[in-house]
C-alpha positions as CSV (number, residue, x, y, z in Angstrom):
1,X,131.3,95.4,97.1
2,X,133.8,95.2,99.9
3,X,132.1,92.1,101.4
4,X,132.2,90.4,98.0
5,X,135.9,91.1,97.5
6,X,136.7,89.9,101.0
7,X,134.7,86.7,100.5
8,X,136.5,86.1,97.2
9,X,139.9,86.6,98.9
10,X,139.0,84.2,101.7
11,X,137.7,81.6,99.3
12,X,140.9,81.9,97.1
13,X,143.1,81.6,100.2
14,X,141.2,78.6,101.5
15,X,141.4,76.9,98.1
16,X,145.2,77.4,97.9
17,X,145.7,76.0,101.4
18,X,143.3,73.1,101.2
19,X,143.9,71.9,97.7
20,X,146.8,73.5,95.7
21,X,149.5,73.3,98.5
22,X,148.6,69.6,99.5
23,X,148.8,68.6,95.8
24,X,152.1,70.6,95.5
25,X,153.6,68.9,98.5
26,X,152.6,65.5,97.1
27,X,154.1,66.2,93.7
28,X,157.3,67.5,95.3
29,X,157.7,64.3,97.3
30,X,156.9,61.7,94.6
31,X,157.3,63.6,91.4
32,X,160.9,62.7,90.5
33,X,160.3,58.9,90.1
34,X,157.0,59.5,88.2
35,X,157.8,62.4,85.8
36,X,159.8,61.9,82.6
37,X,162.2,64.8,83.2
38,X,163.2,67.4,85.7
39,X,161.8,70.4,83.8
40,X,158.3,69.2,84.5
41,X,159.1,68.6,88.1
42,X,160.4,72.2,88.4
43,X,157.3,73.6,86.7
44,X,155.0,71.7,89.0
45,X,156.8,73.1,92.0
46,X,156.5,76.6,90.7
47,X,152.8,76.1,89.8
48,X,151.6,74.2,92.9
49,X,153.8,75.5,95.7
50,X,155.9,78.6,94.9
51,X,153.2,80.7,93.1
52,X,150.3,79.6,95.3
53,X,152.3,80.3,98.5
54,X,153.1,83.8,97.2
55,X,149.5,84.5,96.2
56,X,148.3,83.3,99.6
57,X,150.8,85.6,101.4
58,X,149.6,88.5,99.3
59,X,145.9,87.7,100.0
60,X,146.6,87.5,103.8
61,X,149.7,89.5,104.8
62,X,149.3,88.6,108.4
63,X,150.4,85.1,107.6
64,X,153.7,86.5,106.5
65,X,154.1,88.2,109.9
66,X,153.5,84.8,111.6
67,X,156.0,83.2,109.2
68,X,158.7,85.7,110.0
69,X,158.4,84.9,113.7
70,X,159.3,81.3,113.1
71,X,162.9,80.7,114.3
72,X,163.7,78.2,111.6
73,X,162.6,80.5,108.9
74,X,164.5,83.4,110.4
75,X,167.6,81.2,110.6
76,X,167.2,80.3,107.0
77,X,166.7,84.0,105.9
78,X,169.9,84.9,107.8
79,X,171.9,82.2,106.0
80,X,170.4,83.0,102.6
81,X,171.1,86.7,103.1
82,X,174.8,86.0,103.9
83,X,175.0,83.7,100.9
84,X,173.5,86.4,98.6
85,X,175.9,88.9,100.1
86,X,178.8,86.6,99.3
87,X,178.0,87.0,95.5
88,X,179.9,90.3,95.8
89,X,183.2,88.4,96.1
90,X,182.3,85.3,94.1
91,X,183.7,84.6,90.6
92,X,180.4,83.1,89.5
93,X,179.4,83.4,85.9
94,X,175.7,83.2,86.7
95,X,173.5,86.3,86.8
96,X,172.5,87.8,90.1
97,X,168.8,87.3,89.2
98,X,169.4,83.6,88.6
99,X,171.1,83.2,92.0
100,X,168.6,85.3,93.8
101,X,165.8,83.0,92.7
102,X,167.2,80.0,94.4
103,X,166.7,81.0,98.1
104,X,163.3,82.5,97.0
105,X,162.3,79.0,95.9
106,X,163.3,77.5,99.3
107,X,161.5,80.3,101.2
108,X,158.4,79.6,99.1
109,X,158.7,75.9,100.1
110,X,158.8,76.9,103.8
111,X,156.0,79.3,103.3
112,X,153.8,76.8,101.5
113,X,154.4,74.1,104.2
114,X,153.8,76.6,107.0
115,X,150.5,77.9,105.4
116,X,149.3,74.3,104.9
117,X,150.1,73.2,108.4
118,X,148.7,76.4,110.0
119,X,145.4,76.3,108.1
120,X,144.9,72.5,108.0
121,X,147.3,70.5,110.0
122,X,145.4,67.3,109.4
123,X,145.6,67.7,105.7
124,X,149.3,68.5,106.0
125,X,149.8,65.1,107.8
126,X,147.6,63.3,105.3
127,X,149.6,64.7,102.4
128,X,152.8,63.1,103.9
129,X,151.0,59.8,104.5
130,X,149.6,59.7,100.9
131,X,153.1,60.4,99.5
132,X,154.4,57.6,101.7
133,X,151.8,55.2,100.4
134,X,152.1,56.4,96.8
135,X,155.8,55.7,96.7
136,X,155.4,52.0,97.6
137,X,154.3,50.8,94.1
138,X,157.3,52.7,92.7
139,X,159.6,50.9,95.2
140,X,158.2,47.4,94.5
141,X,158.5,48.0,90.8
142,X,162.1,49.1,91.1
143,X,163.0,46.1,93.3
144,X,161.3,43.7,90.8
145,X,163.2,45.3,87.9
146,X,166.5,44.9,89.7
147,X,165.7,41.3,90.7
148,X,165.0,40.3,87.1
149,X,167.8,42.2,85.4
150,X,170.6,42.2,88.0
151,X,174.2,41.7,86.9
152,X,177.4,42.0,88.9
153,X,178.0,45.7,89.6
154,X,174.5,46.7,88.7
155,X,173.0,49.5,90.9
156,X,169.4,50.5,91.2
157,X,168.5,53.9,89.9
158,X,164.8,54.0,89.8
159,X,162.2,55.4,87.3
160,X,161.2,58.7,85.8
161,X,163.6,61.6,86.2
162,X,165.9,59.7,88.6
163,X,169.2,59.1,86.8
164,X,171.8,58.5,89.5
165,X,171.9,55.7,92.1
166,X,173.4,57.9,94.8
167,X,170.9,60.7,94.2
168,X,168.0,58.2,94.1
169,X,169.1,57.0,97.5
170,X,168.2,60.4,99.0
171,X,164.6,60.0,98.0
172,X,164.3,56.3,98.9
173,X,166.1,57.0,102.2
174,X,163.7,59.8,103.0
175,X,160.7,57.5,102.7
176,X,162.5,54.6,104.5
177,X,162.9,56.9,107.5
178,X,159.4,58.2,107.2
179,X,158.0,54.6,107.3
180,X,160.4,53.7,110.1
181,X,159.2,56.7,112.1
182,X,155.6,55.6,111.6
183,X,156.4,52.2,112.8
184,X,158.0,53.6,116.0
185,X,155.3,56.1,116.7
186,X,152.0,54.5,115.7
187,X,149.9,52.7,118.3
188,X,151.2,49.2,119.0
189,X,148.3,47.5,117.1
190,X,149.2,49.6,113.9
191,X,152.9,49.9,114.2
192,X,153.6,46.6,112.5
193,X,151.9,47.7,109.4
194,X,154.9,50.0,108.7
195,X,157.4,47.1,108.9
196,X,157.0,45.8,105.3
197,X,157.3,49.3,103.6
198,X,160.3,50.1,105.8
199,X,162.0,46.8,104.9
200,X,161.2,47.3,101.2
201,X,162.7,50.8,101.2
202,X,165.7,49.6,103.1
203,X,166.2,46.9,100.4
204,X,165.9,49.7,97.8
205,X,168.6,51.6,99.6
206,X,170.9,48.6,99.6
207,X,170.2,48.1,95.9
208,X,171.4,51.6,95.0
209,X,174.8,50.5,96.2
210,X,175.3,53.7,98.1
211,X,176.9,53.5,101.5
212,X,176.4,57.0,102.9
213,X,172.6,56.5,103.2
214,X,173.3,53.4,105.4
215,X,175.2,55.6,107.8
216,X,172.5,58.3,107.6
217,X,169.8,55.7,108.2
218,X,171.7,54.4,111.3
219,X,171.9,58.0,112.7
220,X,168.2,58.5,112.0
221,X,167.4,55.2,113.7
222,X,169.4,56.3,116.8
223,X,167.3,59.5,116.9
224,X,164.1,57.5,116.7
225,X,165.2,55.1,119.5
226,X,166.2,58.0,121.8
227,X,163.2,60.2,121.0
228,X,160.7,57.4,121.5
229,X,162.6,55.3,124.1
230,X,160.3,52.4,124.6
231,X,160.3,48.7,124.0
232,X,160.3,49.3,120.3
233,X,163.5,51.3,120.7
234,X,165.3,48.2,121.9
235,X,163.9,46.2,119.1
236,X,165.0,48.8,116.6
237,X,168.6,48.8,118.0
238,X,168.7,45.0,117.9
239,X,167.4,44.9,114.3
240,X,169.9,47.6,113.3
241,X,172.9,45.8,114.8
242,X,171.8,42.5,113.4
243,X,171.3,43.9,109.9
244,X,174.8,45.5,110.0
245,X,176.4,42.3,111.2
246,X,174.6,40.2,108.5
247,X,175.7,42.7,105.8
248,X,179.3,42.5,106.9
249,X,179.3,38.7,107.1
250,X,177.3,37.9,104.0
251,X,178.1,40.8,101.6
252,X,181.1,42.8,103.0
253,X,181.9,44.2,99.6
254,X,178.8,46.3,99.8
255,X,180.5,48.4,102.5
256,X,184.2,47.8,101.9
257,X,184.8,47.2,98.2
258,X,185.0,50.8,96.9
259,X,187.1,52.1,99.8
260,X,186.5,55.8,100.4
261,X,185.5,56.6,96.8
262,X,188.0,59.4,96.7
263,X,186.1,61.3,99.4
264,X,189.2,61.9,101.5
265,X,191.1,63.3,98.5
266,X,188.2,65.6,97.6
267,X,187.9,66.9,101.2
268,X,191.6,67.4,101.6
269,X,191.8,69.4,98.4
270,X,188.7,71.5,99.2
271,X,189.9,72.2,102.8
272,X,193.3,73.4,101.5
273,X,191.5,75.9,99.4
274,X,189.2,76.9,102.2
275,X,192.3,77.7,104.4
276,X,193.1,80.6,102.0
277,X,189.7,82.3,102.8
278,X,188.3,80.6,105.9
279,X,186.0,83.3,107.3
280,X,184.2,84.6,104.2
281,X,184.6,81.7,101.8
282,X,184.8,82.0,98.0
283,X,181.3,83.3,97.5
284,X,177.9,81.8,96.4
285,X,178.3,79.7,93.3
286,X,182.0,80.3,93.1
287,X,184.0,78.2,90.6
288,X,185.2,74.9,92.0
289,X,187.1,72.3,90.0
290,X,189.0,69.5,91.9
291,X,191.2,67.5,89.6
292,X,192.1,64.1,90.9
293,X,194.7,61.8,89.2
294,X,193.1,59.4,86.8
295,X,189.9,61.5,86.2
296,X,189.6,63.4,82.9
297,X,186.8,65.6,84.2
298,X,187.3,67.6,87.4
299,X,184.9,67.3,90.4
300,X,182.7,70.4,90.9
301,X,181.5,69.4,94.4
302,X,183.5,68.5,97.5
303,X,180.9,65.7,98.3
304,X,180.1,67.0,101.7
305,X,177.4,69.6,102.4
306,X,179.2,71.1,105.4
307,X,182.5,71.4,103.5
308,X,180.6,72.9,100.6
309,X,178.9,75.5,102.8
310,X,182.3,76.3,104.3
311,X,183.9,76.7,100.9
312,X,181.2,79.0,99.5
313,X,180.2,81.0,102.6
314,X,183.1,80.5,105.0
315,X,183.0,80.0,108.8
316,X,180.3,82.7,109.1
317,X,178.0,80.8,106.7
318,X,178.7,77.5,108.3
319,X,177.8,78.8,111.7
320,X,174.5,80.1,110.3
321,X,173.8,76.8,108.5
322,X,174.5,74.8,111.6
323,X,172.4,77.2,113.7
324,X,169.5,76.6,111.3
325,X,169.7,72.8,111.9
326,X,170.3,73.0,115.6
327,X,167.2,75.2,116.0
328,X,165.1,72.7,114.0
329,X,166.4,69.7,116.0
330,X,165.8,71.5,119.3
331,X,162.2,72.1,118.2
332,X,161.8,68.4,117.4
333,X,163.3,67.3,120.7
334,X,161.3,69.6,122.9
335,X,158.1,68.5,121.1
336,X,159.0,64.8,120.9
337,X,155.7,63.9,122.5
338,X,154.2,64.7,119.1
339,X,154.9,61.9,116.7
340,X,155.1,64.3,113.7
341,X,158.0,66.1,115.3
342,X,159.7,62.8,116.0
343,X,159.5,61.7,112.4
344,X,160.5,65.1,111.0
345,X,163.5,65.2,113.3
346,X,164.5,61.7,112.1
347,X,164.2,63.0,108.5
348,X,166.5,65.9,109.3
349,X,169.0,63.7,111.1
350,X,169.0,61.4,108.0
351,X,169.7,64.4,105.8
352,X,172.6,65.5,108.0
353,X,174.0,62.0,107.8
354,X,173.5,61.8,104.1
355,X,175.2,65.1,103.6
356,X,178.4,64.0,105.4
357,X,179.8,62.5,102.2
358,X,177.5,63.8,99.5
359,X,176.7,67.0,97.8
360,X,178.3,70.4,98.3
361,X,176.2,72.8,96.3
362,X,174.1,75.3,98.3
363,X,170.7,76.8,97.7
364,X,169.9,74.6,94.7
365,X,166.7,74.4,92.7
366,X,164.3,71.5,93.5
367,X,166.1,68.1,93.2
368,X,167.1,65.1,95.2
369,X,169.3,67.1,97.6
370,X,166.2,68.9,98.9
371,X,165.2,65.6,100.5
372,X,168.3,65.9,102.7
373,X,168.0,69.5,103.8
374,X,165.3,71.8,102.7
375,X,162.2,69.5,102.8
376,X,162.9,68.3,106.3
377,X,163.6,71.9,107.5
378,X,160.4,73.1,105.8
379,X,158.3,70.3,107.5
380,X,159.8,71.1,110.9
381,X,159.2,74.9,110.4
382,X,155.5,74.1,109.5
383,X,155.0,71.9,112.5
384,X,156.7,74.5,114.8
385,X,154.5,77.3,113.5
386,X,151.4,75.3,113.8
387,X,152.2,74.2,117.3
388,X,153.0,77.8,118.4
389,X,149.9,79.3,116.9
390,X,147.6,76.6,118.1
391,X,149.0,77.2,121.6
392,X,148.4,80.9,121.3
393,X,144.8,80.3,120.2
394,X,144.1,78.1,123.2
């Protein structure tokens, strides 16, 4: 009887790691442009990542012990704990249960990625590659639609549940950097295969009309050039400088026409509020309404992740948030001989750049902002745990 139960537990655990979690990661990465609305996207995340990861940890508790030794996961838990503690001085109207679930979802994302990479690292990498390939028809369709319906001022949004050009750029930029990373790290005879997908996704980024992703992509390109530092690094730098010069000469309004888009005013207003409670912040999910002249509806975000973290969780929270990213980037730099770490690091750098002038909410449910922060961090945590445990086994 005991042998039968143990066998069933092992088979269930293997099924979750080999099938449900890869499918869940694939749906998480390409679900937004394919699904008709966000509620289905959320339900797929709960059904294919959050719940299976929880069941897997219950089936094999020793995996939880490994997970809790991962520095990135520990840094996230420290930040999440501080954010949850800050509810005690927040003026939020949301229930504690509703707010508590948000970091749990992110922890389950990290757990799911770590379980998948630990049990089957090849399938983990293949899930990322399949997602990168699967997004290409979506990108080509979006570009074709823009080319046939374009009017002055039109900005690409995308398909499915995507409904905002700036938010869509987070997803397209994620895959642009993924393909660019593949082009930089694949063997020379295969690297050129990534050129067309990277260029198509770069064109999609430009078509969204969003400028912050261009800065973020430049930072990610600099990371790739430094981390790889080979002949392709010089080519990448030359292409990047040439592309920026061509954009300024041929289409300068793409970068300059909208000025700062009220970012400076939003940041100044938020920072003046932060000065009232700099160390502790106003608390997780605290009310924020920034009224700018000429806008009937107030802004609910400062349009900067770092300033948002500072507003809600103060200097203490910002230090924990920065530590989480620095730990992840250090892991990627130390392990830059592994192409997966190089690409994951580039994705995180892209997210940091994209968050400079976008977002502001913290610990959200699955949405486009996850492509800037939580998905790259989860991927790096998974790679780090797999690297550490494989080294221990050898």
